[in-house]
C-alpha positions as CSV (number, residue, x, y, z in Angstrom):
1,M,161.2,11.1,109.0
2,T,161.2,12.0,112.7
3,I,164.9,11.9,113.2
4,D,167.2,14.4,111.5
5,I,168.8,12.5,108.6
6,R,172.3,13.9,109.5
7,E,172.0,12.5,113.0
8,A,170.7,9.2,111.6
9,Y,173.7,9.0,109.2
10,R,176.2,9.8,112.0
11,R,174.7,7.2,114.3
12,T,174.8,4.6,111.5
13,L,178.4,5.3,110.8
14,D,179.2,4.9,114.5
15,D,177.4,1.6,114.6
16,F,179.2,0.4,111.5
17,G,182.5,1.6,112.9
18,A,182.0,-0.3,116.1
19,L,181.7,-3.5,114.1
20,V,184.8,-2.6,112.0
21,H,186.7,-2.5,115.3
22,Q,185.4,-6.0,116.1
23,I,186.8,-7.6,112.9
24,R,189.4,-10.2,113.8
25,P,192.4,-10.6,111.4
26,E,191.1,-13.9,110.0
27,Q,187.6,-12.4,109.3
28,W,188.6,-9.9,106.6
29,E,188.1,-12.7,104.0
30,N,184.7,-13.8,105.3
31,K,181.9,-13.8,102.8
32,T,179.1,-11.2,103.4
33,P,175.4,-11.2,102.3
34,C,176.6,-8.9,99.4
35,V,177.2,-11.0,96.4
36,D,180.9,-11.2,95.5
37,W,182.0,-9.1,98.5
38,D,184.1,-10.3,101.4
39,V,184.4,-8.3,104.6
40,R,187.3,-6.3,103.3
41,A,185.4,-5.4,100.1
42,L,182.4,-4.4,102.1
43,V,184.4,-2.1,104.4
44,N,186.2,-0.7,101.4
45,H,182.9,0.1,99.8
46,V,181.7,2.0,102.8
47,V,185.0,3.8,103.1
48,G,184.6,4.8,99.4
49,E,181.1,6.2,100.1
50,N,182.5,8.1,103.1
51,R,185.3,9.6,101.0
52,W,182.9,10.6,98.2
53,A,180.5,12.4,100.6
54,P,182.7,15.5,101.5
55,E,183.6,16.0,97.9
56,L,180.1,15.7,96.5
57,L,178.5,17.7,99.3
58,A,181.0,20.5,98.5
59,G,179.7,20.7,94.9
60,R,182.3,18.5,93.1
61,S,181.0,16.0,90.5
62,V,181.9,12.4,89.8
63,P,183.9,13.4,86.6
64,D,185.8,16.0,88.8
65,L,187.1,13.2,90.9
66,G,187.7,10.6,88.1
67,D,189.0,7.3,89.4
68,S,190.7,8.8,92.4
69,L,188.5,7.0,94.9
70,D,188.6,3.6,93.1
71,G,190.4,0.5,94.2
72,D,191.7,-0.4,97.6
73,L,191.1,2.5,100.0
74,L,191.9,0.5,103.2
75,G,195.6,0.1,102.7
76,D,197.6,-1.4,105.6
77,D,195.4,0.1,108.3
78,P,191.7,-0.6,107.5
79,L,190.6,0.7,110.9
80,K,192.2,4.0,110.5
81,A,191.0,4.3,106.9
82,F,187.4,3.7,108.1
83,D,187.7,6.0,111.1
84,T,189.2,8.9,109.1
85,S,186.6,8.5,106.4
86,A,183.7,8.3,108.8
87,V,184.7,11.5,110.6
88,A,185.0,13.4,107.3
89,A,181.7,12.1,106.0
90,A,179.8,12.9,109.2
91,Q,181.3,16.4,109.3
92,A,180.4,17.1,105.7
93,A,176.8,15.7,106.1
94,G,176.4,17.7,109.3
95,G,177.2,21.0,107.7
96,E,174.9,23.9,107.6
97,R,174.2,23.7,103.8
98,S,174.3,19.9,103.6
99,L,170.6,19.4,103.3
100,T,170.0,22.1,100.7
101,C,173.0,21.9,98.5
102,V,172.8,20.3,95.1
103,V,174.8,17.0,94.8
104,H,176.0,16.0,91.3
105,L,175.7,12.2,91.1
106,S,176.5,10.0,88.1
107,F,172.8,9.7,87.3
108,G,171.8,13.4,87.9
109,D,171.5,16.1,90.4
110,V,169.8,15.5,93.8
111,P,169.3,17.6,96.9
112,G,171.8,17.1,99.6
113,E,169.1,15.7,101.9
114,E,168.3,12.9,99.4
115,Y,172.0,12.1,99.0
116,I,172.6,11.9,102.8
117,T,169.5,9.7,103.1
118,E,170.9,7.4,100.5
119,L,174.2,7.2,102.3
120,F,172.4,6.5,105.6
121,A,170.4,3.7,104.1
122,D,173.3,2.1,102.4
123,A,175.4,2.3,105.6
124,L,172.6,0.9,107.7
125,I,172.0,-2.1,105.5
126,H,175.7,-2.8,105.3
127,T,175.9,-2.6,109.1
128,W,173.7,-5.7,109.2
129,D,175.7,-7.3,106.4
130,L,179.0,-6.8,108.4
131,A,177.4,-8.0,111.6
132,R,176.2,-11.2,109.8
133,A,179.6,-11.7,108.2
134,I,181.6,-11.5,111.4
135,G,179.1,-13.2,113.7
136,A,178.3,-10.1,115.7
137,D,175.0,-8.9,117.1
138,E,172.7,-8.3,114.1
139,R,170.2,-6.1,115.8
140,L,170.0,-2.6,114.2
141,D,168.9,0.5,116.1
142,P,165.1,0.3,115.9
143,E,164.8,4.1,115.4
144,L,167.2,4.0,112.4
145,V,165.3,0.9,111.0
146,E,162.0,2.8,111.1
147,A,163.6,6.0,109.5
148,C,165.1,3.9,106.7
149,A,161.9,1.9,106.1
150,A,159.8,5.1,105.9
151,W,162.1,6.5,103.3
152,F,162.7,3.3,101.4
153,A,159.0,2.7,100.9
154,G,159.1,5.4,98.2
155,A,162.6,4.6,96.8
156,E,162.5,0.8,96.7
157,E,161.1,0.5,93.1
158,G,163.7,2.8,91.7
159,Y,166.5,0.9,93.5
160,R,165.1,-2.4,92.2
161,Q,164.8,-1.1,88.6
162,A,168.4,0.1,88.8
163,G,169.5,-3.3,89.9
164,V,171.3,-2.1,93.0
165,I,169.4,-4.3,95.4
166,G,168.4,-7.9,95.5
167,E,165.0,-9.4,94.9
168,Q,162.4,-8.8,97.6
169,Q,162.5,-11.7,100.0
170,P,159.2,-13.2,101.3
171,V,158.5,-12.7,105.0
172,P,155.5,-13.5,107.1
173,S,153.0,-10.7,107.8
174,D,153.8,-10.6,111.5
175,T,157.6,-10.1,110.9
176,D,159.4,-7.4,112.8
177,S,160.4,-4.1,111.2
178,Q,164.1,-5.0,110.8
179,T,163.4,-8.3,109.0
180,R,160.9,-6.6,106.7
181,L,163.4,-3.8,105.9
182,L,166.2,-6.3,105.2
183,A,163.9,-8.4,103.0
184,S,163.0,-5.3,101.0
185,W,166.7,-4.9,100.3
186,G,167.0,-8.6,99.2
187,R,168.4,-9.9,102.5
188,R,167.4,-13.0,104.3
189,S,167.8,-12.5,108.0
């Protein structure tokens, strides 16, 4: 990966956040490309990931936190909930030890760099999902798309076996990088 993953993650959170601030009141119930998620559920998911990041990067484990980050994390001010969570996640991921620490996930321990990469990829794909759901510009940052695609080439099979992504979508061979990446995550762009 040519871009520092911490920078890629921060930029992706910025892009997602810009879309969150474009959501009109009537759009929170719009369906997204994520099965069974409307816009509010999608944003809540990303806020949840953001709120887990500082805790897990600090060495806490999923059992340590229990169900404290379950349910509605947006409350009455979804914009503030996202902004606060994104700042905390970016700060935690940007820390000096963030790449080398051990992160205790539900399925096992991983290096911090892998965890941050997974957060980045999830947020990037959900940036497109949110843009699609609210009718915003769906173009993702090409540098971030390339970084995600390079990493995901080695991770795709594991994600598919775990059932956390949709089926690979067919695309013509001359398709652009973003469309190929989205198709590998089960999205039809």
